[in-house]
C-alpha positions, 0 to 999 in steps of 0.5 A: 549554579553554573553546573546546574545551567550546563546540565540543563542545557545538555538535558534540553539538547538531548531531548531535542535530539531524541525528538528529532530522531523520532520525527525523522523515523516517523517520516522516513518510515511513512508511519502514522499514529493516527490513521486520518480519515481512511476506509477499508476495502478488499480485493481478491486476486488469483496471484499477487506475486511479490505484493507486500503489506504496506505497498502503495495504492495508486489511481492515475499515478497518485498515491491514494492509500496502502495495502494494510493486510494480505490473507489467503482464502483457503476455500478458493485459494485466492489472495485477499488483499485489504486496502486502506483508502484515503477518505477523500477518494471515492471509488466506484463500484465497477473500479478495477484493481490490478497488481503492477510493477513500478519499472522493470524490476521495481516494487509491486503496487496496486493500481486502481482504474476508476469505473463509471458507475454512480454507485460507490464502494463503502467501508468494508466493501469489495472491488469485484474486478481484479487483474492479477500480477504478471510474472516476468518468469512465466512470460520469459518461459512461455516465450522461450518454449514457444520458440522451439 
């Protein structure tokens, strides 16, 4: 009987450890098994240099979603960025999406500047106004070669 109790305690402890590991992995990985109330929007950019799937989407510095997918439009050679926006955030039709860098050499993210229109972007809609990523290398190169 004593052996059964020890095995039961060890088994319960092992299950609790595995559940804790799964919970920590989900929290640190910022994963969610159920996408709660989100909608998809696309935006087209001429350059998204450094932007990756899973990047943060912000409005006024507040996280409102993430980049779910990045494709290349082979006809126009533009990057098509699929944005997954939280359902409680409504974007105006004339909003502007920009690719920005957090800090000097930080990660790239999408910043959305809200518009003033009464029309809202619906599920599957597109943000028409975009500002592409600014390449630090291009700026430095331009500055150096203009000095000569």
